C-alpha positions in Angstrom: -106.7 -142.0 -149.2 -109.3 -143.7 -146.8 -112.1 -145.0 -148.0 -114.4 -145.4 -145.3 -117.2 -143.5 -147.2 -117.6 -145.9 -149.2 -118.5 -148.3 -146.4 -121.3 -145.8 -145.2 -122.7 -145.6 -148.6 -122.5 -149.7 -149.1 -124.1 -149.9 -145.4 -127.0 -147.5 -146.6 -128.2 -149.3 -149.5 -127.8 -152.5 -147.8 -130.2 -151.7 -145.7 -132.5 -149.9 -148.2 -132.5 -153.1 -149.7 -132.8 -155.3 -146.7 -135.9 -153.3 -145.5 -137.9 -153.6 -149.0 -137.3 -157.5 -149.0 -138.2 -157.5 -145.1 -141.6 -155.5 -145.9 -142.8 -157.9 -148.9 -144.5 -160.0 -146.6 -148.0 -158.5 -144.4 -147.6 -161.6 -141.9 -144.1 -160.5 -139.4 -141.4 -163.3 -139.5 -140.6 -165.4 -136.6 -142.6 -163.3 -134.5 -140.7 -165.0 -130.7 -137.5 -165.3 -132.4 -135.9 -162.8 -130.0 -137.3 -164.5 -126.8 -134.8 -167.2 -127.2 -133.0 -167.0 -124.2 -129.6 -167.7 -126.5 -129.4 -168.7 -130.2 -126.4 -169.0 -132.5 -125.0 -168.2 -136.0 -122.0 -167.2 -138.0 -120.7 -164.1 -140.2 -119.4 -163.0 -143.0 -117.8 -159.5 -143.3 -115.2 -157.3 -145.0 -112.6 -154.8 -143.3 -110.5 -151.8 -144.1 -107.4 -151.9 -141.7 -105.2 -148.8 -141.2 -102.9 -147.5 -139.0 -103.3 -144.5 -137.3 -99.6 -142.7 -136.5 -98.3 -140.2 -134.1 -94.9 -139.1 -135.1 -92.2 -137.5 -132.5 -91.7 -133.8 -132.3 -89.1 -132.3 -135.0 -88.7 -135.8 -136.8 -87.9 -134.3 -139.9 -84.7 -132.8 -138.8 -83.4 -136.4 -137.2 -80.7 -137.9 -139.7 -79.9 -141.2 -140.1 -76.4 -142.9 -141.6 -75.5 -145.8 -143.4 -73.3 -148.3 -142.1 -74.2 -147.8 -138.6 -75.2 -149.8 -135.7 -77.9 -146.9 -134.6 -79.9 -144.7 -136.3 -79.3 -146.7 -139.6 -81.1 -147.0 -143.0 -80.1 -150.6 -143.6 -82.0 -150.6 -147.3 -80.6 -147.7 -149.0 -77.5 -146.9 -150.8 -77.4 -143.4 -149.4 -74.6 -141.8 -146.9 -77.6 -140.4 -145.0 -81.1 -139.8 -144.9 -84.1 -137.9 -142.8 -87.2 -138.9 -142.7 -89.6 -136.6 -144.5 -93.1 -137.9 -144.0 -94.8 -141.3 -143.0 -98.4 -142.0 -143.1 -100.3 -145.2 -143.3 -102.7 -146.6 -146.4 -105.7 -148.8 -145.8 -106.7 -152.1 -147.6 -109.3 -154.1 -147.5 -109.5 -157.8 -146.1 -112.3 -160.1 -145.1 -113.4 -162.0 -141.8 -115.2 -165.2 -140.8 -117.0 -166.0 -137.7 -119.4 -167.5 -134.9 -122.0 -165.5 -133.4 -123.6 -166.4 -129.9 -126.2 -164.5 -128.5 -127.0 -164.0 -124.7 -130.7 -162.3 -124.0 -130.5 -159.9 -121.2 -133.9 -158.6 -121.6 -136.0 -157.0 -124.1 -133.7 -154.6 -125.2 -130.5 -155.5 -124.5 -128.4 -158.4 -125.7 -124.5 -159.9 -125.0 -122.7 -161.1 -128.1 -119.8 -163.4 -128.5 -118.5 -163.3 -132.0 -115.1 -165.1 -132.4 -113.5 -164.5 -135.7 -110.8 -165.1 -137.7 -109.9 -162.1 -140.0 -107.4 -161.4 -142.3 -106.2 -158.3 -144.2 -102.9 -155.9 -144.7 -101.6 -152.8 -144.3 -99.2 -150.2 -145.7 -96.7 -147.9 -144.1 -96.0 -145.2 -146.9 -92.6 -143.3 -146.0 -91.1 -140.3 -148.0 -87.2 -139.9 -147.2 -84.8 -137.5 -148.4 -81.7 -139.3 -149.6 -78.5 -137.8 -149.3 -75.2 -139.0 -151.4 -72.0 -137.1 -150.8 -72.0 -133.4 -152.2 -75.1 -134.2 -154.6 -78.4 -132.8 -154.4 -80.5 -134.6 -151.8 -83.0 -136.9 -153.7 -86.8 -137.7 -152.4 -87.7 -141.3 -152.4 -90.7 -143.1 -151.8 -90.8 -146.4 -149.5 -93.2 -148.7 -148.9 -93.6 -150.9 -146.2 -96.1 -154.1 -146.3 -97.9 -155.8 -143.1 -99.9 -158.6 -143.1 -102.1 -159.9 -140.6 -103.8 -162.7 -139.6 -106.0 -162.3 -136.4 -107.8 -164.4 -134.2 -110.2 -162.0 -132.5 -112.5 -162.3 -129.4 -115.3 -159.7 -129.5 -117.7 -159.1 -126.4 -120.5 -157.0 -127.9 -123.4 -155.4 -125.4 -125.9 -154.6 -128.0 -129.0 -152.1 -127.5 -132.1 -153.0 -129.4 -135.1 -150.6 -131.1 -138.1 -152.0 -131.3 -138.9 -153.9 -133.7 -141.0 -152.6 -136.7 -142.5 -155.2 -138.5 -139.4 -157.5 -140.2 -137.3 -154.9 -139.4 -135.3 -154.0 -135.8 -132.1 -151.3 -135.5 -129.7 -151.6 -132.8 -126.4 -150.1 -131.6 -123.4 -151.7 -130.0 -120.5 -151.6 -128.0 -118.0 -153.6 -126.3 -114.0 -154.8 -126.6 -112.1 -157.2 -128.1 -108.8 -159.1 -127.5 -106.7 -159.9 -130.7 -104.2 -162.1 -131.3 -102.1 -161.8 -134.9 -100.9 -164.9 -136.3 -98.9 -163.2 -139.3 -97.1 -160.8 -136.8 -93.6 -160.6 -137.6 -92.6 -158.9 -134.3 -90.3 -161.9 -133.6 -88.5 -162.3 -137.0 -85.6 -161.4 -137.5 -84.4 -159.2 -140.3 -82.1 -159.8 -143.0 -79.4 -157.4 -144.1 -80.6 -156.5 -147.7 -84.0 -155.1 -146.3 -85.3 -153.3 -143.0 -88.9 -154.6 -142.1 -91.5 -153.3 -139.6 -92.5 -154.9 -137.0 -95.2 -155.3 -135.1 -96.5 -156.5 -131.6 -98.8 -159.8 -131.9 -101.7 -159.1 -129.0 -103.9 -155.7 -128.7 -106.8 -154.8 -127.0 -109.8 -152.9 -129.1 -112.5 -150.6 -127.9 -115.5 -151.4 -130.4 -118.9 -149.6 -131.2 -121.2 -150.1 -134.0 -124.9 -149.8 -135.4 -127.4 -152.6 -137.4 -130.3 -154.2 -138.8 -131.9 -157.4 -137.9 -134.2 -158.1 -141.0 -136.5 -161.3 -140.0 -136.9 -163.6 -142.9 -139.6 -166.5 -143.2 -136.3 -168.9 -141.8 -133.6 -167.0 -140.1 -132.7 -163.5 -139.2 -130.2 -161.7 -141.2 -128.1 -158.5 -139.8 -126.0 -156.3 -141.5 -123.7 -153.9 -139.5 -121.1 -151.6 -139.6 -118.6 -151.2 -136.9 -115.0 -149.6 -135.7 -112.4 -151.2 -133.8 -109.8 -148.9 -132.6 -106.7 -150.4 -130.8 -105.5 -148.8 -127.5 -102.3 -149.9 -127.1 -99.1 -148.6 -129.2 -98.2 -152.2 -131.2 -94.9 -150.6 -133.0 -92.2 -152.6 -132.2 -89.4 -149.8 -132.5 -85.4 -150.3 -133.5 -82.8 -148.1 -135.0 -83.7 -147.5 -138.3 -85.3 -144.6 -139.8 -88.6 -146.3 -140.2 -89.3 -146.5 -136.5 -87.2 -144.3 -135.0 -89.6 -141.0 -136.0 -93.1 -142.9 -134.4 -94.0 -142.1 -131.2 -97.2 -143.6 -130.9 -98.9 -146.5 -133.7 -102.6 -147.5 -133.3 -104.5 -150.0 -135.1 -108.0 -149.0 -136.6 -110.1 -151.0 -138.6 -113.7 -150.2 -139.7 -115.6 -153.4 -140.8 -119.2 -154.4 -142.6 -120.9 -157.8 -141.3 -123.4 -159.8 -142.4 -124.7 -162.2 -140.2 -127.0 -165.1 -140.4 -128.8 -166.4 -137.0 
């Protein structure tokens, strides 16, 4: 079950907490901070990774057979099987990165935030297995996919008017991502079937956030979504990939910036 609403609740609570803190002083903190042509910082964050899956039409009627080179079920002992259901389940990870901010104008910034992101995702399958003339058996199988991304996001931010020590903003952009832990080029052994994904992907980005100006630095909280533009599934002849038409990556993230 997707836990994304919890992300929004947590983000709202952080914003109210930060606003209360920033308003505790009567004199605005760092009033000329945003007038600098550029500045740097770092970010920490937590994310929720998942896959969006589109299955092929009529996939539940397609059968796979054991001990065959095509349409196989390599890690099952059944004579034949068909896929009853497949869905992605999210898990949590974390991210660390660097912030580089270029001032474009009073209300616009360009930001480059190269990051290292860690996480994993699961694909949950329900198979209907057949053994000779016996009644079919429903079997649940989970394939875990771990990822370590090197990411290169480029953002354009539109900033609202600063209100004392708080400034809201919205942002959009894109990023190139390289998965260092991708198993797309690994060879599976004969005892277990793996789901392989491609190493490279391109994402569309969007998000909102608030900057809070303290006496010593600018602290930001933001929530963003990354949506993969390409099908990243590496297909083989097994039951685990043959019924998936497209599989894209989606990442929700809450970030904390220190500038």
